[in-house]
MIFILO-19441 format. One record per atom (N, C-alpha, C): residue in three letters; x, y, z. Coordinates in steps of 0.05 Angstrom, whole numbers, plus 5000, padded with zeros to 4 digits. Example, Ala and Ser with C-alpha at 12.3 -4.5 7.8 and 13.67 -1.06 7.14 Angstrom:
<nodes>
ALA526448865156ALA524649105156ALA526449345156SER525749555142SER527349795143SER525850015157
</nodes>
This chain:
<nodes>
MET439847894440MET442647834430MET444548114422LYS442348264408LYS443548474394LYS444248714422THR443448704445THR444248874461THR447048774473GLN447648504476GLN449548444488GLN451848464466GLU451548504437GLU453948574421GLU454248884419ALA451849034423ALA453149224429ALA454649364451PHE453549264472PHE454549264495PHE458449214488ALA458548964482ALA461448884473ALA463149064457ASN461049204436ASN462149334417ASN463649654427ILE461249754449ILE462449954457ILE464449964481TYR464249774502TYR465349794523TYR468049594521CYS468549494497CYS470449274494CYS472949404474SER472249674466SER474649704447SER477049764459GLN479049744437GLN481949714455GLN482450034463GLU481550234451GLU481750494457GLU480950524490LEU478450424492LEU477150484518LEU478550294537THR478650034533THR480549914551THR482750004558ALA484450064540ALA486850234545ALA486950444567GLN484750614562GLN484750824584GLN483750704609VAL482550574610VAL481750464630VAL483350334651LEU484950164635LEU486750054652LEU489250264663ASP489850494640ASP491650684651ASP490450774674ASP488050834675ASP486850984699ASP486750814727GLN486650534722GLN486550364746GLN488850364756ILE490950334740ILE494150314745ILE494150574757ILE494350754749ILE494351014767ILE493451084796CYS491151024794CYS489850914819CYS491150794838LEU491250544830LEU493150324851LEU495850414859LEU497250584841LEU499550624847LEU499250834872VAL497251044870VAL497051294886VAL496351174917ILE494150984912ILE493350824933ILE495550654951ASN497250514939ASN499450374947ASN501850514960THR502350734943THR504250974955THR503151074980LEU500651154984LEU499751295005LEU499651095031LEU498350815028LEU499050645046LEU502250575060ALA504150535045ALA506750525044ALA508350725062ILE507751005057ILE508451185068ILE507251225097THR504651165107THR502651225123THR504250905143ALA504450755127ALA506150475144ALA509250615153ILE510550685146ILE513050795152ILE512750975170VAL510851205169VAL510551435185VAL510051295214GLY507951155215GLY506351055234GLY508150845246ASN510150715234ASN511550505245ASN514750655263THR515150895247THR516851055257THR516551205281LEU513951305284LEU512651385311LEU512451205337ILE511850935321ILE511650755350ILE513850685358LEU516450675341LEU519150575348LEU520250835366ILE519351135359ILE520251295378ILE518751275404ALA516251255409ALA515151265428ALA515951035452LEU516350775437LEU517250595452LEU520350635464HIS521350865447HIS524150865456HIS523851065482LYS522051235480LYS522051515503LYS520051335524GLY518051195519GLY516951075549GLY517950845565ASN517350845588ASN518250665605ASN516450465620SER514250445612SER511750365619SER511350055619LEU512749965594LEU513149705583LEU514949475598HIS514949305601HIS516949085614HIS518549015592GLN521348985592GLN523648945575GLN522948795552PRO522248495558PRO521448295536PRO519048415515SER517248535531SER514448605515SER515948875494LYS517649015508LYS518549255488LYS520349105466VAL521548885477VAL523248775454VAL521348645428LEU519348535442LEU517848345423LEU516248625405ILE515348775409ILE513849065401ILE515849145376ARG518549195385ARG520749305372ARG521049135346ASN521148885349ASN521548715326ASN519248735309LEU516548695321LEU514248665306LEU514248995288VAL515049165298VAL514149475287VAL516449435268ALA519149345273ALA521649345246ALA520649205231SER519648985229SER519348785209SER516748995189ASP514849055203ASP512649205191ASP513749485173LEU515849525191LEU517049765172LEU517949705147CYS519649465151CYS521449395126CYS519249265107VAL517049205113VAL515249105089VAL514149355077GLY513749635092GLY513749855080GLY514949965063PHE517549885069PHE520449995056PHE519849855030VAL520049565029VAL519849395005VAL517449524989GLU514949524996GLU512349564982GLU512849844969LEU514049994980LEU514350274969LEU516850274944LEU518150034947LEU520750034925LEU519049934902LEU517549694908LEU516349574895LEU513749744872VAL512849914887VAL510650134871VAL512450294854GLY514450324861GLY516150584847GLY517450384821LYS517050104819LYS518150074791LYS516050004773
</nodes>
């Protein structure tokens, strides 16, 4: 029983909890920002490749362009939400 109380006293202090939460928030912000930028760059490259390539039929191109455009919008929205 004493070990649980000692553990709670050491690892549940206000200072330590605040520092850990700040570190976790910063880590998540960095990860989300990198993922959003990767999504934006990757989807933009796919749109450019679809514009230049002629190997797909027109209905397939339209479907893939719409999917890429919607994913690109999700990347922009995520980047805006991470910034707030």
